[in-house]
N, C-alpha and C positions, 0 to 999 in steps of 0.2 A: 300155441298156447302160450301165458306168461310164463317167466323164468328169471332165475337171476344167473347173470353173466357177467364176466370179467376177462377183458381184452389182455389184461396183463396182471403179471404176481405184485402182491404189494400189500397198504394196508386196508383196512375195511373200507375205506373211500371208494376202492377200485369195483366194489360191487355195485352193478347197475340192474336195475329191471327192465327185462327186452324181450322178445317173441323165440322162441325155440320151437322145433318140429316136434310135434305128440310122439311118444314111444311106440316103438312097433311091435305088437303083442307077439311073445313068443310060444312053444306050445306047453312051456311049464307057468306062464306067467299070469299074473292077475295085473289089468291095467284099473289103476286106482286113481279116482279123484280126488285128490288130495286137500283135508280140508286144515290139516295141521303137519308142521315140520319141526323136530327137535332139533337144535343147536348143539355141535359137540367140539370138543377141543380139535379133532382131528378136521373139521372144516376151517379150523382157522391155519392148521398146517397147509392143508389144500389152498387154501387161499394165497400163502406165500410162497407156494410154488415146492414145498417139502416131497410131493407126490408127482409131480409132472402134470400130464394132462391124461390118465388114465381111467378107463371107463369102470373099473371093479367089474365087471362082469353086467353092469347095468348101463350106465349112462356117464357122461363126461360133466354132466351139471352136478353141482356140490348137493350134498346133503345124505345124509345115513340113516333117516330114522323117519317114518311116514304114520300117519294115521287118516283114513278115509272111506270112501265108498267103493266097491267093485264096480265096475263098469262095462269089463270084458273078461271073459275068462279063455284061456289057451284049452286046446284040446285035448293035453293031458291032464290038466287040473282036476283033483279031487276035494270034495268035502266044503268048495266053494260055489256061489251062484252069485250073479248080477245081483246088485243091492245088499249085499251083506256088508257089514262095518267093519274092517280090518285096521289092524296096525303091525309094523314089520319093521326090520332093517333091510337095507335095500344097498346095493353097492354104490350107489350113486343115484341123483336126479331127484330128491326128495324138495329140494328148492324149487317148485313148479307146479303148475297146475293140475299135471297128469303122470303120476309116477307107474313105472313097473315093479313089480316083485314077484320074482319065482315062490309058488303057493307054499313052498316048504319051508319057507321064512315069513310065511303070513300067519297071526293071530288073530281070533275073533277079539273085538274089543268087549273087555268085560260088562256086562250088565248094562245099566244105564250111563257109564261113564262119559264126559263129553270126548271130543277129539282132541282136546288140548292137553289133558291129562292121560288119554290113549298116546301122545305123539311123546310123550315124557318118560316111558316105560322101558321100552325094548333095549335099548342100546347100554342105558345103565344097569337096569337089573339082569339083562343077561352076561354082561360083564362082571358085577356084583357076584353074580352065582358061579361062573366059570371060576373065579377068583377064590373065592371064599369057600366053595363046597367041593368043586370037583378036581381044583389042583390042591385047595388049601387043606382039604378034609377036615373041615371045623365039626367039631362034635358038641353035643350038651356038655355041661359043665367045663367046656376049656375057656381060655381067656386070650381075646385075640383085640390087637391095637390097630385101627381104621383110621389112617392119616387123611385129612382133609374130609373129616364126617360132613360138613356140611355141603358139598359138592353134589354133583350129580351121583357118579358112581359111589362116591363116599357115602353120600346119604342112603342110597340103596342097600348099601354093604352094611351100614349099620342097622337098618331094619332087618335083613336078611340072617346076621348076626342072633340078633336080640330073638328073632323067631323061632331059631334052633335051639336057645336057650344057652346059651355062651354069655359069660361075663365081658361088657364091650365096653374100651377104651378108646376116646377118639380126639384127634387135635383139630382143634376149630378157633378161629378169631373168638374174642370173649364176647361179641355182642350175638355170634351165632350158637351160643352155648344153652340158650333156652331151647332152640329148635333140635338141637342134636339129643337134649334129654328125650325131647317129646318124641324124637324118632326110636328111642329105645337104648341109648349109650347109658351106662353106668357111671361113668367118668368122662368130663370133657378137660381136656387139656389147652390151657391157651399157648400157643405155640409161640405167639410174640414175647410172652413173658415168662415162659415157664420151660424149661427141659425136658420134654417126654421122658426120657430115659430115669430120670429122679422121679417122676411120676409112676412110673411102669414097676419101679424097684421098691416105692413104697407099698404100692397097691398089692402085689404080687408078694411081699416079704423077700425081695431079693431072689426069686425064682426066675422070674420074666415071664411073658406072655408065649403061650403056645403057637399064634400066628398072627402075621402083619402082614396087611395089605399096603403098600407105599406107591405115591406116583411122583415122590418129588426125584430120588435117583441119588446121584453122587453125596450131594450133603447130607443124606440121612441114612448112608449104608452102612458106615462103622456102627454108629448108636444104633441103627435097626439090629444088626447083628448082635450086638451088646445086651440087647434087651428080650432076647429071644431065651425061652427054657431049653431043658435039655429035648432033643426032638422037635425042637421047635421047627416052624416053616416060613420063610419070606417069601411073598407073591408080588413080584414089582411088575405093575399095572402101568406105569408112565414115568419118565425123565424129564417132568418139568422143570427141576433145578441142575438139568442139565449130566453130563458122564464124566467131565473132564475132574481130575484129582481124586477119583474115587479111592477108598481106602477099604479093603477086605480085611479085618483080622482073622487070617486063616487060622489061626490058633485055636480061636472060639468055634470055627466051623468044624473043625474036627474033632474036639475034644468033647462037644456039646452034641454031636450027630445032626447038625442043622442041614436043612436044605432051603433052597434058594433056587425059585422059579421065575419066568418072565412070561406075560401071557399079552397079547394084541389082537385085536379081531380084525380090523382091517385087510389086514394083508393075508388072511388064512383062506383055503380053497374053499369053495360053494360048500363042499360034503362038510368039512368042519363047522364053518358058521351054522348050517343045517342042524347037526349036533348038538352044537352051543343052544340054539334057540329051541330044540326039543325038549332038551334038558330042564331049562327054564320051564318051559311051558307045562311040562308034566310034575315037576313039584310044587310051583307056586303062581301060576295063573288064576286059579281058582280062589285063591287067598284075597284077590283083587276085588272080587264080589261080595266076601265077605265083608271089607274093607279093613282088612288087619293088615292090608300092606297099601301103601299110596304114593305116586311119584309128588315131589314136593315142586310146587313151579314158583320160579324167582320172577317171572315177568314174560309177557306177550308182547310182540310187535306184528305188525303186517309185513306181509312178503313184500312190500316195496321197502320196508325197512330195515331190510337184511343187515346193511352195512352198521346200522346203530347197535343191534344186538349183537354183532361180531365184536363192535369195539365195548360194548357193557361188560361180555365174557374176557376180552383183552384185559380190560382194567383192574379184571380179578373183583368184580363188583358184586356178581350173582351171588346168589345163596341158593342153590337148586338149581333146575333147568331153566333154559331159557328157549321158549316156543315160538313160531314162526307160525301165522294164520294166513289163509290163502283168500 
């Protein structure tokens, strides 16, 4: 089969289209003819050598998110047959014409949704649901600040928070404010020209927000903590801005009874990943059939142009998901 390979870690240009052996079907697997694959920041880390070359339970080939057609089922599989259209998160192997996925991680593609949009759902929406609902415990009537609301996970979180009935603030470049309002944000903050702490204080009349989802890390930590209401929660999803010189106002944490949590999916056990996927599926999957939730597509590249897709994400040009097609 055709797949994206790279002989050495490095820039986007190391990614090349080549040949790879078809995955072997295991008892709990679906073999899927991949029609589309989502591109995620973890893929960039993989390419640079941040994970080494593990298989994360599925494949050493890059890629975490697939949509396609079932072409074979393992002996333990329940609920799926050859020909079913499925999407889901894999431990690796998405950047290839055929991938294997544990059937407990797979989900039916909603209604008549195309493969491109289906490939843009699971990684971001499962992550957003885990941070926002399972860990962050967001409730109707609360106020949430979602950083990077025009990105993949951020955009999903804005939609879910709006669906919950929360007041949603989000940071985004000025040119993306129309999009984040469309997704459900009540307030859009131009992080290049505004200090989000000032906007939070103004909107909440000095109380602070109940929940913050952050992808940035050290540069935002102190300001995030200072922007939380009594009993507020900070869920750290990424550290795009690094970890050096992080400052934590411990007095604020103490006297405001704050909680700080972290979550990452890639390094979790299969059992935990399955539970995360199931929680998302049970609460939200039907909403895609109703078209009240939608993945936001930035751009689509053929598999052979995976390096260009990576470069676009690396340059920070994408608003929404980048998808590869097979």
